[in-house]
Structure formats: structure tokens, C-alpha cells
C-alpha positions, -999 to 999 in steps of 0.1 A, spaced: 0 0 0 28 24 8 45 21 -26 12 30 -42 9 60 -20 44 71 -30 37 64 -66 7 88 -65 30 115 -51 55 107 -78 29 118 -104 36 154 -92 72 150 -105 67 178 -132 43 200 -113 52 236 -106 66 243 -71 72 277 -55 110 270 -52 135 246 -66 143 233 -31 107 224 -25 106 205 -58 137 186 -49 123 178 -14 90 166 -29 108 144 -55 132 129 -29 104 122 -4 81 107 -30 109 83 -42 117 75 -6 81 67 2 79 45 -29 112 26 -24 117 24 13 90 -2 20 105 -25 -6 140 -20 8 128 -24 44 111 -58 38 132 -74 11 167 -67 24 165 -81 59 159 -117 47 189 -112 24 210 -99 52 200 -128 74 209 -153 46 243 -136 44 249 -143 81 250 -107 92 246 -99 129 211 -93 141 221 -58 152 229 -49 116 196 -62 103 177 -45 131 194 -12 126 189 -14 89 152 -20 94 150 9 119 168 32 94 143 23 67 113 30 90 128 63 102 135 75 66 99 66 56 85 85 85 107 116 78 97 114 41 60 113 50 65 143 74 83 163 47 54 156 22 29 166 48 46 199 54 52 206 17 15 200 10 6 229 32 35 252 24 28 251 -14 -7 265 -7 9 299 -3 16 302 -40 -15 291 -58 -23 302 -93 -50 330 -97 -75 305 -111 -76 288 -78 -94 318 -63 -121 320 -89 -156 312 -77 -172 283 -96 -208 286 -107 -219 251 -100 -254 256 -113 -241 263 -148 -227 228 -149 -261 211 -142 -279 209 -176 -315 212 -164 -311 244 -143 
């Protein structure tokens, strides 16, 4: 489910952002949310098969979880900060009654 959520955020790859830094943060966070669950659940069995210590496997999993949480938090903050720079069309009032054919 998490990679799908990240993939949806990756669809905004070419959207306009207020600053270049926000665009890079959005892209990085979207890729992290998409890839981190795969890395977090596929790599520990591989690390166990390679006879790595349990501390390494556990710390790797904790690192993946922490990076996922940070990426989600960054996206949450960016969603609200990009509202400061909306295009002028976002402030136009929509006449919904003109969209209903029988009114």
C-alpha cells in the first residue's frame, strides 16, 4: 500500500513548485516513500541469509522506518506550504449551477 501512496506522489514530478528546493524535497520524499518499504522488507531476509549480525539487520530496518516517517512528514509539510503560491485561477468562484444541464 505504501509504494502505491508514494507512486501517487511521484505523479507530481513535473508540477510547478514555488521554489526549486521544495521541488527537490518533494521528489526525494516521493521516491523514498515508494522505495523504502521494498528495501525495508526485502533486504532483511537477504541480510539474514548472508549471516550478518542481528544488530545490523535491526538497525537497517529501523533506518528504513525512520527514513519513511521523515519522508512522509516532509510531504505533509510541503502540501501545506505550497498552498501559499496558488495560481490565480484557484481563487475564482465556480458557478456550479451552470454545470447542471437542467437548471
